[in-house]
C-alpha positions as CSV (number, residue, x, y, z in Angstrom):
1,M,0.0,-0.1,-0.2
2,S,1.7,3.4,-0.8
3,E,1.6,6.6,0.9
4,K,-0.9,7.8,-0.3
5,E,-3.0,5.2,0.3
6,V,-2.5,5.0,3.7
7,I,-3.5,8.6,4.3
8,K,-6.9,8.4,2.3
9,S,-7.5,4.8,4.7
10,S,-7.1,7.1,8.1
11,N,-9.3,9.3,6.9
12,F,-12.1,9.3,9.8
13,I,-14.6,10.4,6.7
14,R,-13.9,7.2,4.6
15,N,-13.7,5.7,7.7
16,I,-17.5,6.2,8.0
17,I,-18.0,5.6,4.8
18,D,-16.4,2.2,4.5
19,V,-18.5,1.2,8.1
20,D,-21.7,2.3,5.9
21,I,-21.1,0.2,2.7
22,E,-20.1,-2.4,4.6
23,Q,-23.5,-2.2,6.7
24,G,-25.1,-1.7,3.1
25,K,-26.9,1.9,4.3
26,N,-27.9,3.5,1.3
27,D,-27.3,0.3,-0.8
28,G,-24.0,1.4,-1.0
29,R,-24.0,4.4,-2.5
30,V,-21.5,7.2,-2.1
31,H,-23.3,10.1,-3.2
32,T,-21.5,14.1,-2.0
33,R,-22.1,17.5,-3.4
34,F,-20.1,20.6,-3.0
35,P,-22.2,23.1,-2.3
36,P,-20.6,26.7,-3.1
37,E,-22.8,30.1,-2.1
38,P,-22.5,32.3,-5.6
39,N,-21.4,34.9,-3.2
40,G,-18.3,35.2,-4.2
41,Y,-14.9,33.4,-5.4
42,L,-14.1,30.4,-3.9
43,H,-10.7,30.5,-2.1
44,I,-8.2,27.9,-0.7
45,G,-10.5,26.7,1.6
46,H,-13.1,25.6,-0.8
47,A,-10.6,23.9,-3.2
48,K,-10.1,21.6,0.2
49,S,-13.8,21.0,0.1
50,I,-14.0,20.1,-3.8
51,C,-10.9,17.5,-3.6
52,L,-12.6,15.9,-0.6
53,N,-16.2,16.0,-2.1
54,F,-15.1,15.3,-5.4
55,G,-12.5,13.0,-4.0
56,L,-15.0,11.2,-2.3
57,A,-17.1,10.1,-5.0
58,N,-14.0,9.7,-7.2
59,D,-12.7,6.6,-4.4
60,Y,-15.5,4.6,-4.1
61,D,-17.6,5.2,-7.6
62,G,-20.0,7.4,-6.5
63,L,-21.0,10.8,-8.1
64,C,-20.7,13.8,-6.9
65,N,-22.8,17.0,-7.5
66,L,-22.2,21.2,-8.1
67,R,-24.9,23.0,-6.4
68,F,-25.0,26.6,-6.0
69,D,-26.7,27.4,-2.9
70,D,-28.3,30.6,-4.1
71,T,-31.1,31.7,-1.5
72,N,-29.6,35.5,-1.1
73,P,-30.0,36.9,-4.1
74,H,-28.7,40.6,-2.9
75,K,-25.6,39.1,-2.7
76,E,-25.3,36.9,-5.6
77,N,-24.8,37.0,-9.7
78,E,-23.7,35.2,-12.8
79,E,-20.3,36.2,-12.4
80,F,-19.7,34.4,-9.3
81,V,-21.7,31.4,-10.9
82,D,-19.8,30.9,-13.9
83,A,-16.4,31.8,-11.5
84,I,-17.0,28.7,-9.3
85,K,-17.8,26.6,-12.4
86,K,-14.2,27.5,-14.1
87,D,-12.4,26.5,-10.9
88,V,-14.0,23.6,-10.2
89,Q,-13.0,22.6,-13.4
90,W,-9.5,23.7,-13.0
91,L,-9.2,22.0,-10.2
92,G,-9.4,18.9,-12.5
93,F,-13.2,17.7,-11.3
94,D,-16.2,16.9,-13.6
95,W,-20.0,17.1,-12.0
96,A,-20.5,15.9,-15.8
97,E,-24.8,16.3,-15.9
98,R,-25.1,16.7,-12.5
99,L,-24.8,20.9,-12.0
100,Y,-27.9,22.2,-9.7
101,F,-29.3,25.6,-8.3
102,S,-30.9,25.2,-4.7
103,S,-33.8,27.7,-7.0
104,D,-34.4,24.8,-9.1
105,Y,-36.3,23.2,-6.1
106,F,-37.7,26.9,-5.3
107,E,-41.5,25.2,-5.1
108,Q,-40.5,22.3,-3.9
109,L,-39.4,24.1,-0.5
110,Y,-42.3,26.1,-0.9
111,N,-44.8,22.8,-0.9
112,Y,-42.5,21.6,2.2
113,A,-43.0,24.4,3.8
114,V,-46.7,24.4,3.8
115,Q,-46.3,21.4,5.3
116,L,-44.9,22.5,8.0
117,I,-47.5,24.7,8.5
118,E,-49.8,22.5,8.1
119,Q,-48.2,19.9,10.7
120,G,-48.2,23.0,13.0
121,D,-44.5,23.2,12.8
122,A,-44.2,26.5,11.6
123,Y,-45.6,29.8,11.8
124,V,-45.6,33.2,10.1
125,C,-44.1,35.8,12.6
126,D,-44.9,39.7,12.7
127,L,-42.1,40.8,15.1
128,S,-39.1,43.1,13.9
129,A,-35.6,42.2,13.5
130,E,-34.9,43.8,16.7
131,E,-37.7,42.1,18.5
132,T,-37.0,38.7,17.2
133,R,-33.0,39.7,18.6
134,E,-34.4,40.0,21.5
135,Y,-36.9,36.8,22.0
136,R,-34.2,34.9,21.0
137,G,-32.2,35.0,24.1
138,T,-28.2,34.4,25.2
139,L,-26.5,31.8,25.3
140,T,-27.0,31.9,28.9
141,E,-30.7,32.6,29.3
142,P,-33.2,30.9,27.2
143,G,-35.5,32.7,24.6
144,K,-38.8,34.0,25.0
145,N,-42.0,32.5,22.5
146,S,-43.1,35.1,20.2
147,P,-46.3,36.5,20.8
148,Y,-47.6,34.9,17.5
149,R,-46.7,31.6,17.5
150,D,-50.0,30.1,18.6
151,R,-51.8,31.2,15.3
152,S,-53.8,29.2,13.9
153,I,-53.1,27.2,11.0
154,E,-55.7,28.3,8.9
155,E,-54.1,31.8,9.6
156,N,-50.2,31.1,9.2
157,L,-51.3,29.3,5.4
158,D,-53.2,32.7,4.5
159,L,-50.7,35.1,5.4
160,F,-47.9,32.4,3.8
161,K,-50.0,32.6,0.7
162,R,-49.9,36.3,0.8
163,M,-46.0,37.1,1.5
164,R,-45.6,34.7,-1.8
165,A,-48.1,36.9,-3.7
166,G,-46.2,40.2,-2.7
167,E,-48.7,41.7,-0.4
168,F,-45.8,42.8,2.5
169,P,-43.0,45.0,2.4
170,D,-39.3,43.1,3.7
171,G,-39.0,42.6,7.3
172,A,-43.1,42.8,7.7
173,R,-43.0,39.0,8.0
174,L,-40.8,36.0,8.6
175,L,-42.1,32.1,8.2
176,R,-40.6,30.3,11.7
177,A,-40.3,26.7,12.6
178,K,-42.0,26.0,15.5
179,I,-39.1,24.0,17.9
180,D,-38.2,25.0,21.2
181,M,-36.8,28.5,22.5
182,A,-35.4,27.1,25.5
183,S,-33.4,24.9,23.7
184,P,-29.7,25.0,24.8
185,N,-29.1,25.2,21.1
186,I,-29.8,28.5,20.0
187,N,-29.8,27.5,16.8
188,M,-33.0,25.2,18.2
189,R,-34.6,28.8,18.8
190,D,-37.8,28.3,16.4
191,P,-35.5,29.3,13.1
192,A,-36.7,32.0,10.2
193,L,-37.9,29.7,7.6
194,Y,-38.5,32.2,4.9
195,R,-37.9,36.1,4.6
196,I,-38.9,38.9,2.3
197,R,-37.4,40.0,-0.9
198,Q,-38.9,42.8,-2.8
199,G,-37.9,44.3,-6.2
200,V,-34.7,41.8,-6.1
201,I,-34.2,39.9,-9.9
202,H,-32.8,36.7,-9.0
203,H,-30.1,35.3,-11.4
204,Q,-31.8,32.0,-12.1
205,T,-35.4,33.2,-11.6
206,G,-35.7,36.1,-12.4
207,S,-38.4,38.5,-10.4
208,E,-40.7,35.3,-10.4
209,W,-40.1,34.9,-6.1
210,C,-40.6,37.5,-4.0
211,I,-39.5,35.4,-0.4
212,Y,-36.8,33.8,-0.6
213,P,-35.7,30.2,2.0
214,M,-33.1,30.5,4.6
215,Y,-29.9,28.4,3.9
216,D,-30.0,26.0,7.1
217,Y,-34.0,24.9,5.8
218,T,-32.8,24.9,2.4
219,H,-29.6,22.9,2.4
220,C,-31.0,19.9,4.0
221,V,-33.7,19.7,1.8
222,S,-32.0,20.2,-1.1
223,D,-29.6,17.2,-0.4
224,A,-32.6,15.4,0.0
225,I,-34.0,15.7,-3.0
226,E,-31.2,14.8,-4.8
227,G,-30.3,11.5,-2.6
228,I,-27.1,12.8,-0.8
229,T,-25.9,10.3,0.9
230,H,-22.9,12.1,3.0
231,S,-23.3,15.9,3.3
232,V,-19.6,16.8,4.0
233,C,-19.3,20.7,5.6
234,T,-16.9,22.5,8.1
235,L,-16.9,22.1,11.7
236,E,-19.2,25.4,12.1
237,F,-22.0,23.6,10.8
238,A,-21.7,21.1,14.1
239,D,-24.2,23.1,15.7
240,H,-26.6,23.0,13.0
241,R,-26.6,19.3,12.5
242,P,-29.7,18.9,15.2
243,L,-31.6,21.3,12.7
244,Y,-30.0,20.0,9.9
245,D,-31.5,16.5,11.2
246,W,-35.3,17.9,12.6
247,F,-36.1,19.5,8.8
248,L,-35.7,16.0,7.4
249,D,-37.1,14.1,10.4
250,T,-40.4,16.5,10.7
251,L,-40.7,16.3,6.9
252,K,-40.5,12.6,6.8
253,T,-38.5,13.1,3.7
254,P,-37.9,10.0,1.5
255,H,-34.4,10.4,2.5
256,H,-32.0,11.6,4.8
257,P,-28.5,12.2,4.4
258,Q,-25.6,12.1,7.2
259,Q,-24.1,15.4,7.9
260,I,-20.4,14.7,9.1
261,E,-18.1,17.9,9.6
262,F,-15.2,18.5,9.3
263,S,-12.0,20.9,10.5
264,R,-12.1,24.4,7.6
265,L,-8.4,25.2,6.1
266,N,-7.0,27.9,8.3
267,L,-4.0,29.0,6.2
268,Q,-1.6,31.2,7.6
269,Y,-0.4,34.8,6.4
270,S,-4.2,34.6,4.4
271,I,-7.6,35.1,4.6
272,T,-10.6,32.6,4.0
273,S,-13.5,34.4,4.4
274,K,-15.6,35.6,1.6
275,R,-16.9,38.6,3.3
276,K,-13.7,39.7,4.2
277,L,-12.0,38.9,0.7
278,A,-15.4,41.0,-1.0
279,R,-14.1,43.6,1.5
280,L,-10.5,43.6,0.1
281,V,-11.8,44.0,-3.6
282,E,-14.7,46.7,-2.9
283,E,-12.6,48.9,-1.3
284,N,-9.6,48.6,-4.1
285,I,-6.7,47.4,-1.7
286,V,-6.1,44.6,-4.0
287,D,-6.7,45.0,-8.1
288,G,-9.7,42.2,-7.8
289,W,-10.7,38.7,-6.5
290,D,-8.3,37.3,-9.0
291,D,-5.7,39.1,-8.2
292,P,-2.1,37.1,-8.0
293,R,-2.2,38.2,-4.1
294,M,-5.3,37.2,-2.8
295,S,-6.7,33.4,-1.3
296,T,-9.0,32.4,-4.5
297,I,-8.8,30.0,-6.4
298,S,-8.9,32.5,-9.4
299,G,-5.7,34.4,-8.0
300,M,-3.5,31.7,-7.1
301,R,-4.3,30.1,-10.9
302,R,-3.3,33.7,-12.2
303,R,-0.1,33.4,-10.3
304,G,0.8,30.2,-11.5
305,Y,0.3,27.6,-8.9
306,P,-0.6,24.6,-11.0
307,A,-4.1,22.5,-10.3
308,A,-2.4,19.7,-9.1
309,A,-0.1,21.1,-6.2
310,L,-3.4,22.5,-4.8
311,R,-4.8,19.0,-5.1
312,E,-1.4,17.3,-3.5
313,F,-1.7,20.2,-0.6
314,C,-5.4,19.4,0.3
315,E,-4.3,15.5,0.7
316,R,-1.0,16.5,2.5
317,I,-3.0,18.4,5.0
318,G,-5.4,15.5,6.1
319,V,-8.9,15.9,6.8
320,T,-9.8,15.6,11.0
321,K,-12.1,17.6,13.0
322,A,-9.1,19.5,14.8
323,D,-9.4,23.6,14.7
324,N,-5.5,23.3,12.9
325,S,-3.5,26.2,11.2
326,V,-1.5,25.5,8.1
327,E,2.0,26.3,7.4
328,M,1.9,28.6,3.9
329,E,5.7,26.3,3.9
330,I,3.7,23.9,3.3
331,L,2.0,25.2,0.7
332,D,5.3,26.6,-1.1
333,A,6.4,23.4,-1.0
334,C,3.8,21.6,-2.6
335,I,4.1,24.1,-6.2
336,R,7.8,24.1,-5.6
337,E,8.1,20.6,-5.9
338,E,5.2,20.4,-8.9
339,L,6.3,23.2,-11.0
340,N,10.3,21.8,-10.6
341,A,9.1,18.7,-12.5
342,T,6.6,20.1,-15.4
343,S,8.7,24.2,-15.5
344,P,11.1,24.4,-18.8
345,R,13.5,26.9,-17.8
346,A,14.6,30.3,-19.0
347,M,16.5,32.9,-18.1
348,A,15.8,36.6,-17.3
349,V,17.6,39.3,-15.8
350,L,15.4,41.5,-13.5
351,D,17.9,44.2,-12.3
352,P,20.3,44.7,-15.8
353,V,23.6,45.8,-16.0
354,K,25.7,45.2,-19.3
355,I,28.4,43.6,-20.0
356,V,30.9,44.3,-23.1
357,I,33.0,40.9,-23.7
358,T,36.0,43.1,-25.2
359,N,37.4,39.9,-27.3
360,Y,34.1,39.0,-28.9
361,P,33.8,39.6,-32.6
362,E,31.8,42.5,-33.2
363,G,28.7,41.7,-34.9
364,Q,28.8,38.3,-34.8
365,T,26.2,36.2,-33.0
366,E,26.4,32.3,-32.0
367,Q,23.0,30.3,-31.8
368,L,23.4,28.2,-28.3
369,V,21.9,25.0,-27.7
370,A,20.1,24.9,-24.1
371,P,18.1,22.7,-21.9
372,N,14.6,23.2,-21.2
373,H,15.1,21.5,-18.2
374,P,18.0,19.5,-16.6
375,Q,16.7,16.6,-15.7
376,N,13.8,16.0,-18.3
377,E,15.2,15.1,-21.8
378,A,12.2,14.6,-23.5
379,M,11.4,18.9,-22.7
380,G,13.8,18.6,-25.6
381,T,15.8,21.9,-26.1
382,R,16.2,25.8,-26.9
383,I,18.4,28.1,-28.9
384,V,20.0,31.0,-27.3
385,P,21.9,34.0,-29.0
386,F,25.0,34.7,-27.6
387,T,26.5,38.0,-28.7
388,R,29.0,40.2,-27.9
389,E,26.9,42.8,-25.2
390,I,25.0,40.9,-22.8
391,Y,23.0,41.8,-19.8
392,I,24.0,39.7,-16.4
393,D,21.6,40.4,-13.0
394,R,23.2,43.8,-11.5
395,A,23.5,41.5,-7.6
396,D,25.8,39.2,-9.5
397,F,28.4,41.8,-9.4
398,K,31.1,42.7,-7.1
399,E,33.7,45.0,-7.4
400,E,35.6,43.6,-4.0
401,A,34.0,40.4,-1.9
402,N,35.1,37.4,0.4
403,N,35.0,33.9,-1.1
404,K,31.4,32.9,-0.2
405,F,29.9,35.0,-3.2
406,K,30.4,32.6,-5.8
407,R,29.6,35.0,-8.5
408,L,31.5,38.0,-10.6
409,V,34.0,39.5,-8.9
410,K,36.4,42.2,-10.8
411,N,39.6,39.9,-11.8
412,K,37.6,36.6,-11.4
413,E,36.4,34.4,-13.5
414,V,32.1,33.0,-13.5
415,R,30.4,31.2,-16.3
416,L,27.8,31.7,-17.8
417,R,25.3,29.9,-18.1
418,N,25.3,27.1,-21.2
419,A,27.7,29.6,-22.5
420,Y,31.3,30.4,-21.6
421,V,33.7,31.7,-18.9
422,I,34.2,34.6,-18.8
423,R,36.7,37.4,-16.6
424,C,35.9,41.0,-15.5
425,D,38.4,43.2,-16.2
426,E,37.1,46.5,-15.8
427,V,34.3,48.7,-14.1
428,I,32.6,52.2,-15.9
429,K,31.0,54.0,-13.6
430,D,29.0,57.1,-14.1
431,D,29.7,60.5,-12.7
432,N,27.9,59.5,-9.5
433,D,30.3,56.3,-8.9
434,D,27.5,54.2,-10.0
435,I,28.5,50.9,-12.0
436,I,27.1,51.1,-15.9
437,E,28.5,49.0,-17.2
438,L,31.5,45.5,-16.6
439,H,34.0,45.0,-19.4
440,C,35.1,41.5,-19.5
441,S,36.9,38.9,-22.0
442,Y,36.2,35.2,-22.4
443,D,37.5,32.2,-22.9
444,P,36.6,30.5,-26.5
445,A,37.9,27.2,-25.2
446,T,35.3,26.8,-22.6
447,L,32.0,26.3,-24.5
448,G,30.2,23.2,-22.7
449,A,33.8,22.2,-21.2
450,N,35.5,23.1,-18.3
451,P,39.4,22.9,-19.2
452,E,41.8,21.1,-17.1
453,G,42.8,23.0,-14.0
454,R,40.6,25.6,-14.9
455,K,38.3,26.0,-11.4
456,V,35.1,27.9,-11.4
457,K,33.4,28.8,-8.3
458,G,29.9,30.4,-10.1
459,V,27.4,29.9,-12.4
460,I,25.3,33.4,-13.5
461,H,22.7,33.8,-15.9
462,W,22.4,36.0,-18.9
463,V,20.3,37.9,-21.9
464,S,21.6,38.9,-25.0
465,V,21.4,42.8,-25.5
466,D,20.8,42.4,-29.2
467,H,18.0,40.0,-28.4
468,G,16.4,39.9,-25.5
469,I,12.9,41.4,-25.2
470,K,11.7,43.8,-22.4
471,A,9.0,42.3,-19.7
472,E,7.4,43.5,-16.6
473,I,7.8,41.5,-13.5
474,R,6.0,41.6,-10.7
475,L,7.2,40.3,-7.3
476,Y,4.5,38.9,-5.4
477,D,4.9,37.9,-1.8
478,R,2.3,37.6,1.2
479,L,-0.6,39.5,1.4
480,F,-0.3,39.7,4.8
481,N,2.7,39.6,7.0
482,H,1.0,38.5,10.6
483,P,0.2,34.6,10.6
484,H,-3.3,35.0,11.8
485,P,-4.4,38.7,10.4
486,D,-8.3,38.1,11.1
487,S,-7.9,36.0,14.5
488,D,-5.7,38.9,15.9
489,K,-7.4,39.6,19.1
490,E,-4.9,42.5,19.9
491,V,-6.3,44.8,16.7
492,D,-10.2,45.5,15.3
493,D,-9.2,45.1,11.7
494,F,-7.4,42.5,10.0
495,T,-6.1,45.0,7.0
496,T,-3.8,46.1,10.0
497,H,-1.5,43.5,8.8
498,L,-1.6,44.0,5.2
499,N,2.1,43.4,3.7
500,P,3.7,46.5,2.3
501,D,5.7,45.2,0.5
502,S,3.7,42.4,-1.3
503,L,4.2,43.4,-4.2
504,T,7.2,44.9,-6.1
505,T,6.8,45.8,-9.8
506,L,10.2,45.9,-12.2
507,T,10.0,47.5,-15.2
508,E,13.2,47.2,-16.9
509,C,13.8,43.3,-16.7
510,V,14.8,41.5,-19.8
511,V,14.1,37.9,-20.9
512,E,15.9,35.4,-23.5
513,K,14.4,35.8,-26.8
514,S,12.5,32.0,-26.5
515,L,9.9,33.9,-24.3
516,A,8.6,35.5,-27.5
517,G,4.9,35.3,-27.9
518,V,4.6,32.8,-24.6
519,L,1.1,31.8,-24.1
520,P,-0.3,33.3,-21.3
521,S,-0.8,31.2,-17.9
522,S,2.3,29.1,-19.3
523,V,4.5,28.6,-16.2
524,Y,8.8,29.4,-16.2
525,Q,11.7,28.6,-13.8
526,F,14.0,31.5,-14.4
527,E,16.8,30.1,-13.5
528,R,18.1,31.2,-9.9
529,E,15.3,33.9,-9.6
530,G,12.5,31.4,-9.0
531,Y,9.3,30.2,-10.5
532,F,7.1,32.8,-13.1
533,C,3.9,32.9,-15.0
534,A,3.0,35.1,-17.7
535,D,-0.1,37.1,-16.9
536,S,-3.3,35.7,-18.2
537,E,-4.9,39.4,-18.2
538,L,-1.7,41.7,-18.9
539,C,0.5,39.5,-21.7
540,D,0.1,39.8,-25.2
541,D,1.7,40.3,-28.0
542,S,3.0,43.9,-27.7
543,K,3.9,43.3,-23.9
544,L,5.3,40.8,-21.5
545,V,4.3,41.3,-17.9
546,F,5.4,37.8,-15.9
547,N,3.9,37.2,-12.5
548,R,6.3,35.5,-9.4
549,T,4.9,32.3,-8.7
550,V,7.2,31.6,-5.8
551,T,11.0,31.2,-4.8
552,L,13.3,28.7,-5.7
553,R,13.6,28.4,-1.4
554,D,11.2,29.5,1.4
555,T,12.8,33.0,2.3
556,W,10.4,33.9,4.9
557,A,11.9,31.1,7.4
558,K,14.9,33.0,8.0
559,I,12.1,36.7,8.5
560,E,10.3,34.1,11.0
561,K,13.6,32.9,13.2
562,S,15.1,36.3,12.7
């Protein structure tokens, strides 16, 4: 058994399913669902839920539905629906023909609500929102019955039908379940089932409805209608499970799914709250939901994160019931491992300084051959033009340095990647004593070879001045400089922890010729610099823009230890 299979067998949800199958529950079926609300873009926490729900269905030869729980048209729209579908598909999962909306069941949900009224298990309440909160009680004090709780079944049916007909304004009335206002579980204190929303256009049903069901009621009934066997959700819904079961038991639905809770993903240095992510977008703190600094799936995709790396990350962190805080380094490691194996190499100079190779023939261009991947010959080779004038990175040169500096030093040698050994002979400076040019000489016998007795300590990357292409490179870092920006008790506002250095834009970069016409979203390892993705929104025939996906090594570990 592989390590991956061992991890899966230890998953407590899989253990529950194994027992259910052994006992013949649900006729051995496994049918899950991923039920997002279309009120924002999905984030990394949703990725864990997507991988879990679709993964369970795949592993047990079952089914997984994609269902939009679209009961709040004030905050929902078609843009979010389309983005969510794109994210699920990009992660590698297919719902086939099983795409549903809770709004598909609005008529059934209404009829079930009528059934509850007819059974004496629901009533129309006229309390205002403020009065409803007062009557609800607290965690230590029981609630009080609404003065409208004992309305007759006939009056409740009449009022509910008139609510649907649009006779009452927003907030005038609610339909509530009649359970127990003294319950220690506040969710069971006569929760709301329907509220009035006049004049709202729903992205699926238009203006057909002016009353909308509440999430807790809609969710469990939709699960039952679809024949879901295992309703997997995060731990914050554990206190809602008695209500989930109460609705289905009281309605005596033909099918009763089992709700199972697991711990949500709390990724350090990030936010996993759609409400807070929406604030970042609405206040223009970031450049949209797909800003590469965001923890949204679309932002990660634009930054260059591979879908396979996110799936591996979700598998690696596992599924438990314990609250946890996952280190960003685990995600970064998954990304590096995947990109190291799959990304072709290229050379890019981020902060150029020009070198003139004084003993190289003027006007000559050599077409050098470089491997696209040092460990994977199947990825082929590319042509890299070599000329008398080249760029290197300014940080790769020092006039004086100790033996630990394995790059170019005046009067010493260094090897150019996939090219020659050069020696720095002269440093040219401007009136401000800033280096503007280096004059070097090359050894023509060192192309692809290391002559006997020649010891060269370092290898640096370079780009031909004549053939290099100008590019804009965006160095993205963590959006927050606090590991738990939304749970810091010392501050009231999570935006206090925004990292002022989360984006650095470099506009004078030069990349090698092979990157001309690169396709958007293509990811390369820029040798010695990191992994970079051609921006899917900004990159075109007239402009090259690359986003840094991740560095070659963990640079934050040193910062956190210092």
